[in-house]
N, C-alpha and C positions, 0 to 999 in steps of 0.2 A: 515735787517743792523741793523736797526732803535732798533730791539728787544737786540741783542746777538753781542758781535762783534767776529772778526772772529778766534779767538783763544776760541771762546764757553765759557767764561766766562760770569756768570749771573751779568747785571746792577740791582744795586742795587736799591731801588724804589724813590731815592731822585732824581736818574737821569732817571725818566720816563716821556715820551713824555708829555701825558697828567697831570700825579700827578704833577709835577715839576713845569710848570706853573700857575697851580692850587693852590698849596702850596704859591707861592710866591707873587700873586694874595692878597691870604687873609690876608697872613702877614701885608701886604703894607697896605691894606683895616682897618686890626686890629691896626695897628699905627696911622691911618690916627682917626679913632675912637677916639684914647688914646687922639688927641689935641685935637679933642671937646668936649671930658669929660672937658679937661683943661679947655675951654675955657668957656663951661658950670658953671664950679667951679668957675668966676670969676679971672684966675689963667690971667697972660696978658703975651702971646707970643712972645717968643723975635725972630718976623719973619727976623731981616736982619741976623741975625746970621743963623737962617735956610736958610735962601738962598746961604750964604758962606758956610756953610760946605754942603749942598746940591752938588753944584760945587765943593768944594775938592772930595766929592766922587765920583761923575763921572771921572772925573780924573785922581783918583787913581785904579779904575775899569778899567779903560782903556789901562792905563799903566804898569798896571799886566798883562793881558792880553795881551799885545804886547811881554813883556820879557816872559814868560811862553809858547809861542806860540812856535811850532817850523820855523826853517830858511826858509820854504815853504813858497813862497809869498802872493800866495792866499787864502790859508788858512788862513793864518796871516791877511793879509785885515780883512778876512769875520767876524774871532771872534772879533776882537778888535771893526769893527765895529758894529756888532750886541751885546757886551755886552755896547759898548757906547750908544747904542740904546733905550736898555730899561731899563738901569742905568738914563737917562733923563727922559723916561716916567713917570719912577717911583717920582723920587724927583719932577717931574712937580707936578706931581697929588700931594704930600706929602705936598708943597707949597700953590697950591688951596686952599687943604683943610683948612690947617694954616688959609687963608685969608679971607675965607667963609665958609664952613661946611662942612663936611661929612655925615652928617642926613639926604639928598636928594638922591630921586631915581635916579635924573641926575649924581651924584658923584659915585653911588653905578655901574650906565650903564659904565662910563667912564674907569672905574677898569677893567668890566666882557667884555670890548671892546676892551681894552688894552691886555686882557689875550689873548683872540682869536686869535685876528691878530698876536702877537707873535708865539703863540705855533708853527706853519711851520714852523718858522725861526729856534725855538729851536733843532726842527726835526733835520733839516739839522746840525746845530752845533755841536750835539749829535753824528750824525753818523758819521762826519769828526773828534772826538777826542774820537771814542769807544776803541782804545787803549787805551791812556790816563786814562781813565776812570778804564778800567778794570786791568790798572797797579794800580791804585789807589786802590781798589777792594781786589786782593791779596795782597797789602803792610797791610791793617787795617786790616784782615783774618788772620792776625800772618804769612802770607808768606815770605821765607829768600832768600835773595837774594845772587848768590856763590860768595867766592873767587877762581876765574880762576886759576891764580897761585896756590894755594893750589890742587886744584884737578888735575891741569898737572904732578904734582909731586906725587899724589895719584895714578895717572894715569901710570908714569911709576916705580913707585915704585913696581905696581901688576902685572907688566909684560905686558904690553900695552905699548908698542915699538910706537912711532912715532905717536902718539893720542894729537891732539891740541885741546883746548876749544875756541869755535869762542864765542860765546854770552850766558847773562843767561839769565829764561825767567820768572818771577813768575807766578806759577799754582795757584790753591785755595788748593791745598795739597803741597805747597813746591814750587819746582822752576825745569826747566830744564834745561839741557847743549848741547850744538849743538856742537858734537864733529866732528874733524875733521879725517881721518882716512888716514894714509900714510902706514905705515908698518902693520896693523894689522885688519885682515878684523871683520866684525859684530860680526859671527858666533863665532869665538877666542874670542871676547869682550865678548860676552854673558856668555862664560861659565867663566870667572874671576869677576863677577860680586859679587860671596861671598866674593872672594879674597879682591874688593876694599872695601866691606862694612866693614871687618877687619881692613884694614888697614884709612879709615877715622877715624875709633871711636868715632864719634858720630851720628851714622844710628842705625835704628832696623833691625834685620834679614827681608831680605824681601821688604826692602823702597828702593830700585835701580831697575829700569826697562828700557831694552834699546829697542827703537823703531828706526827700520831700514827707512830710505828713498828710496825714488827709485832712489838716486844718492849714488852707493856702498859706496863712498866716504867719505860718511857723517853720521851719527846716530842722534838721544836726546836721551840725558839720563835722564831720570823721576829718580827725588831725590824726595821722599816723606817723609816729615817733618812731617807731621799730621798721627796722629793713626785712620785713617779713618774706619778699622775694627774692633777697639776694640769700637769705639762708640756703642751708643743707637742713632738712625737717625731715629724720630718719622715721622709715616707718616703726610704729611702738614694736615691742616684743609682745604685744599684749595677744591671742589667742585661745580667747575664752569665747563658749558660742555666745551667738546673736539671734535677732531673725531680723529677715525681710521686711517687715512689716514696720521698722523704723529707721530711721535717716541712720546712714554710716557715716563716717570721719573717714576721709579722705585726705585732709592736710588741716591749711588753715588759712583762713581772707586775708588781706592785707590788716584788715585790723585788725589781725590777731585771733579772733574768733575762730572756733574749728568749721572747716568745710564741708556742709554736710549734705547729702544727696538721698532720696527716700527713690530707692530702685523699683517699689512696687508702683503699676501702673504710673511707669514714669518711661517713655522712649527717651533714648539718649544720643545724639549725636557730637561724635568728636571731631574736630576738625583739625590741621597741624602741618605745616610741610615735616619730612625727614630730620631729624635727631634736633624736634621742640618739645620731647618726652611724651609721645603719644604708648611708645611701648611702655613706659614704668607705669605712666598714667592705669594701662591697662592692669600691669600686672597688681598694683596698691587695689585696682575694683577687685580680680578675682582674689585678689587675701582676703580682703574683704567680704567677700559674699560667702566664699566659702567656708566662714564662720555661723555662716545662719545654716540654724537647722531646719530650717525651711522653703532651703532654694537651692534648685540645680542648674546648674552652669552646662550649655551645649556652646560649642566655639568655634567657629569658622575662621581657619588661619592661614589665609590663600600665598603668606608668606613661606611657604615649603614647613609647616610647622615649626617654625622654629620659636615662638612664642609659647604654643600648647606645651612641644615637648619635655619644657622643663619642669612642666611642672607633674606633667607624667613619667619621668625618668624614675621615680623612686619607688613605680608601680610594677613598671618593667625591667629594671633589674634588683627586682625582688629587695629591697630594702628593709628594714625594723624599725620600726616607730623608737620612742626615747623610753617606753614599757616595753621594749622586746619583742613589740608584736609585729606578725609579717603585715607588710601592705599589701593587700590580698585585692584591691579594687582601685580603677581610676578617679582620680579627685575632681575631674572632670569629664562627664558623664558622658559624652559624645563630643567626637572632634572630626572633621570635614577640611581636608587639604588642596580636595581639587572640584574641579565645578559640578562636577555629575555628583561627590557625593553630599557636596553644599546642597544642591537641588533638592535631592533627598533629604538631609535634614530638614530646609527649612519646610517639604512638605510634611514631613512628621511634625513638625512645631505646628503648622496650618491647620495640622489633623487633629492634634492635643485641643486646640484651641477651640475646635468646632464639637468636637465629641465633649468637652468638659461644660458648651455653652449649651450642647443638648440632654445634659443630664442636670445640671441647676435648676432651680425649682425659684427664678427669677434673680433678681439683684445683685450681685457678683460673689468669687470665690474669694474666702479669707486665707493667704497659707499658710499649713501647719505641716508637723514631719507627715504626716498620712498622705497627705496632698499638696505636696512642696507647689512651689511659683517655678516658671522656666524662664530662666534668663540666655537668651540666644544674643553672645556678644560676636561680633564679626573685627576682623582684621584683616585690612587692606580690603575693605568691601568696594571698591569704584571699582577694582578686578573681576569682580562678581557681576556689580550692577551692571558693567559696560557692555556684558560680552555674552550673559543668560537669560535672554527672556522669560524663562523658566524661573527663574529662580527671582527676577525681578516681579512676575504673577503671583509667586505664592510668598513675596516679603511683603507686597500690599495688603494682598488679603488677611496675613497675617499680623501685622499690625493694626488692622481696622479693629477684627477677631479677637484680637489677644489682650484688651485690656483689662474686660471683665474676666476673663480666663486664666488670670495670673500669668499668662506670658507674655513678657515685655523685649524689647531689643535696644543694644549698646552697637553701635556701628562704629567705627574709626575710619578715618579716609585722609586724602592727603589736602583736598578741596573740597568745597562746600557747596560745588554746583551741582545742577540736575544728573546728571549722568555718575556723581560719586554715589550718589543717597539713592540712587534707584527711580528718579522724575518728582517732579512734583507732589504725587497723591501720596507718596510716603514722607518727603521731605515739610509736609503741611502737616504731619503726623507727629512728630519731634516735638516735648514736653520742656526735655532741657537742651542746651546745646555748651559745647564748649569750646572757647577757641584758644588755639595754642599759638605760638608764633610764627609768622609769615614772615617771606625777602620784603614783600611788598605791600603796602598800606591797602591798596586793590580789594586785595584778597579779601580783607573784612566786609566789604560789601555783602558777597557770599557768606558769610558765616552769619554775620549781625545784620541786614540789610536793614533794619528800622533804626539803628543805634550808629548806620556809619558815619557819622560828623565826630561822634564822642570816643570811637572806639578804634585803636590804630594795633593791629595785633603784631606790625614789626617795630614796635618800643617794646613789647614783653623782654627783660632783660637777660634771662637765660631758659634753659633748659627747665622745663617744669612749670614756669609761671604758665597764668593762664586768666582767661574772662569767663566767668560762667552765667548762663540767664537760663533762667528757670520761670515756671509760672508766678511766682509769689512778685518774682523781679519784675516780673513784666507786665502787670498789670499797672492801670493806673495807678500813680502814687508811688509805683516800686522805685526800686534803685537803678534800675536796668542794668545792663553788665556789670557784672564787681568781678575786683580782681583775686586772684588765689595764688595758692604755690601748695602743689600735691608735694604728700609724703616723698623722699625717696626711697629705692628698692634696688638692690643692685643688683642689674641684669646681667654683668660681666660675667661670662664662665671662666675663667682666667686672672689674675692679679698680675699686675706690673711685669712679677719675674719669671711668668709663664705656669707658676702652680696652678691647677685647678681654684676652682672657685663656685661654691655652692649655695648660695644666699636663699634661690629661688626654690631650690629643691627643700631647702629645709622650712623653709615655710610648707610648701606640701606634706613634708614628713608632720608638720607640726597641726595641721588643718585636715589630715585625708579622713579620719574616723567621723568628723562631724556632721558632715552634708549628707541628709536624706537617700534613698533610692526612690527613684519616680514610680510613683502610683501603679499600682497594675493597670489600674481602667486607663491613664493615660500611656505607660507600655502598649496595651492591645491597640491603640490606636495610632499609633507608631507601628506597628510590626508592619502592615504593608510598606515597609518605605525601609527595611531591612533593619529595622531597632536592634534586633536580638541580634542579630551576627557583626554587630557593627566593630565587635572587637576582636571575631573570631575569625573573618574572611582574611586571608594571607593578602590579596592583592586590594584591600581598601584599607591593612594596616602598614603595607611594605613601606611606607613614608617612618613609621616610628621607629620600627628594628634598623633603621639606617639614620635614625638621627639618635638612637641612644645602644649601650652595649646589653642585648640579651643573651640573661644568665643562660649557662650550658642546660641547666636542666630547669625546663621552666616548670613552673608549679602545674597542679590539676587542671586543666581546661574545665570551664566555667560560664557563664555568662558573661561575665567580664574578662576571659583571658583569652590573651593573642594566639592562641593556639589553637587547633581542634585535635583529636584525637585520630589517627591514618584509619584507612579504613582498613577492616581485618583483609587479610590475603587470600586469594582464590584457592580452593579444596585441590589438593595435586590429583593426578589419575585422570582418565577419560571421560568425556560424559555420555550418560548412560541414555540410550533413548528408550521408548513406551516399554520396548521389549529388552531382552537380555543381550543384545549384540550391543557394543558401542559403536558411535558414528564413528567414522574416517575422519581422520585429521585432515586439518581447512588447512592450506596455505595464508601464509603472512599479508597481512591487508595490503603492503605495499606494491606485492606479485599483482595482483589484480588492478591497481591503479595506473603502474605503467603500463600493465598490458590494456588498460582502456583507451591510454594516450596513444598508444601506438597507432592505434587500428579506427576507421570510422565509428562513429556511434550506431550506426543501422546492420555493418556487418556483421553475419554472423560468429555465435561464440561457440567455436567448437572447442571441446577438449582437447589438451594439448599435453603430452604425459611429460616429465621431469622429474630427473632422478633424484629419490632424497637423500637426505644423509644415512640412512639405513642400509642404500643400495638400493632399495626397493623402488619401485614408482608409485609418485601419484596421481590421478587425475585433477583435470580441474573440474569446479561446479560451475553447470553453465548457467544456474540462475544465479548464484552471487556473482558470479562476471559480470551479466546481464545486468542484473541491480548497481553496480558499482559503478558501469559503464553512464547509466540513466542518471542518476546521484551527479557524476563528475558533470557529465553535457546541464545539468539542472545547474547546476552550480555555474557553470560558464554563463550561462546566459543571464543570471542573477545578479552577476559581477557586472557584466558590461551593460543591464540596463540600470542599476544603481549610477557606474561611469559617467552614464548620460544623463539623468537626473542630476548629477553634482555639476555637471559642467552646464547645465540650463540654470541653477543656483548659481553660479559663478558670475555669467554674463553682464545680468545688469552691476553687479558690484567692479566688473570689471569697466561698466561703461558708466559708473560714479566718477564726476568731475570734482577741480578743484584740490588742495594741496593736502598735506595731511594733517595739516592743523586746524583744515576748516569748519570738521564738525565740532571739533574743542571751541573755539570762535561763535559759531551758530547755536549752543549750546550755554554758552555764557550771553548772549543776549538775549534769548529765549530768557533765561533767569532773570536779565534785568528789567524785563516788563516791558510796560508800554513805555518805559523812561526811553527803552533804548540803551544803544553804547556808540560812543565816537568812535573813528578808526585807529583814531591816538590808542584807546584804550584797550583796544580790541590787541594794537602791534604791542603795547605793551606786557599786554596778557600772554601771548602764543611767543612773544620772543622774536618778532621779525621786525624789517621798518618797514615804516608808513608806507612808502611807494608800493612795496608788493601786496599789502593787506589789505590797500586800499583797491585795487585792481581785481582782488580774488573775489572781495566783498561787494563789488559792483558784477563780478561774473553771476555771482551768487543770487543778485535782485536780479539781472536778466533772467534767470532762469527758476524765478520764481520764490526761490528758497528764501529771501529778506526782503525787507522796504523800506527804500531809502528816503528819511523826510528830510527836506533841504528848508535848513533856517542857517543860510550862512557859516558863521564860524563856526554853529553848534548844532551844526547838521548830525544824524544820527542816523543807523540803521536798525531798524525794530522789526522781530519775529511775526511771520504772518499773524499768529495766532492771538497777537497783541496790537494788532491794529487799529 
């Protein structure tokens, strides 16, 4: 209550519980110092007039507070009494400084003690005035109040009969009207919003939003006079620690209120075409979560690690932070850029979820620095889900099991269809869906299938604009998908003039020391999947060394180092047997391999002398020659057997019928459910002409892959699972 009023309006800094008393005390003390300087310069202070002015100021402040406070007697007396108290204390100290001197320790101590004593009472005073402070802030932000009589006429002209306007409440983006509905229900009023915008005459398209209330006869009409979606909202420079158990701010809703998302127990899907702002949104999400003292990020970045490498670069290149400390660990705990590594990561996340579920005594885990939440973030998720059944299996089980074990998932895809997310089992587990801009309206049916008529993702005005739908907005009486604008984090690696740019790297520098380490039990759960050497295995980190400039002298090897110490060189000299005689020197391995290739495996391997470098002769070892020949023969047999098995697996794929776009069309038809899809809609989706699409769909129906429902001009194709 003391940090934000009930309507969620932010409190300006000057109303802070701590900042206001400190600022006031500093101002009063500065005034006293001014009087002291005047005395030191030899000026005579008008002490009598200072006393009269002090009494006048106390009386004026008290009367003003009494008149400006509402009629509630208890609040009125408290506000007035508090105002009279702090103004009396202030003017008493100023008079003391005028008669004596502000340069003493006692004088400064009195100011500090007074501020400390009055701070708790100011907190109570501000809490009681929260709504008035919010109204003042909304007014200073340019919010407008509404002419209720004019709006009632506009509503009536637009066809909303029997609608009266109760009150107007300022918001950060404009204002909202409480509508009393007598003859027009909310559903019908929602359809009249475009007409209301036209009738009002001074509104932008899409600036009206209807919010139902638990009472069917009432609704809030939000009027946005601020073009939030058209603004560039730079990412705030804050980097103080946060917690994953509270909502994190990612931008602003169109109403001007904060866009907040709770990442705990929340699986999130982000869908949008290339250029819609997904990458920027992912950077903003990482910037927010890496400020949490109780969360660790694992990232799957199948775009060759382009996004993840920017966050890891300060660690790889051994930068120093603002305090001069060497950045000696990655801000992202694990990054996978290949299918194989991604399967490792997902299986490790599943193992952690299973391990925590077995260790906790019922209920759910509340993240803390000693046992942090694990956030698995995937970019280009479709590339993994469409081609790796092992990843789909691990992801499906992990999403279901991880909720109570503090393991949550965030997936970014270019389309909202089943193959992009991993199928219906995963898709059904998303608690929050974020839809960004698409080229065609039809894509919205896969992102917000229940709100397809009300949401047109192709009309989002710019990159970074989005619709968000979470559990609160989805439930009965909720507002449905709501428009918002995400903060902007510049992820360009160079400026227009070609000079380097490192905005993302600087965010990593500011946050690298905040995140916790994964708890020991979770590390043990993930160990079988290569967690310990995720950064030290050169084969698994080659992509990172390619993306960054590795220092010439790397840091000492550790659990989070890109390097392993080289193995010690073998001791020189001949190897001794159990006796005192050295073993004879053996020929190079290549010699025996070439010899095995040049003769049949079953041929005898008689020793053959060969001159050595010293001029003496060294005989072949018949046992070594036979062992290498047998090993080479076995290798050829296994290779031939594997090739035959691979050919057998490829035969069904080669026998698959239909064009290359047909699987995408079948997946889309399956996602459409029992309603099916028209051939025209499929043609628009895959970008082919209708005749070609109809022929391919008919052939698929003949093979039993689809079902055709003949409804004349409304005929559709349906997946057999929804017949």
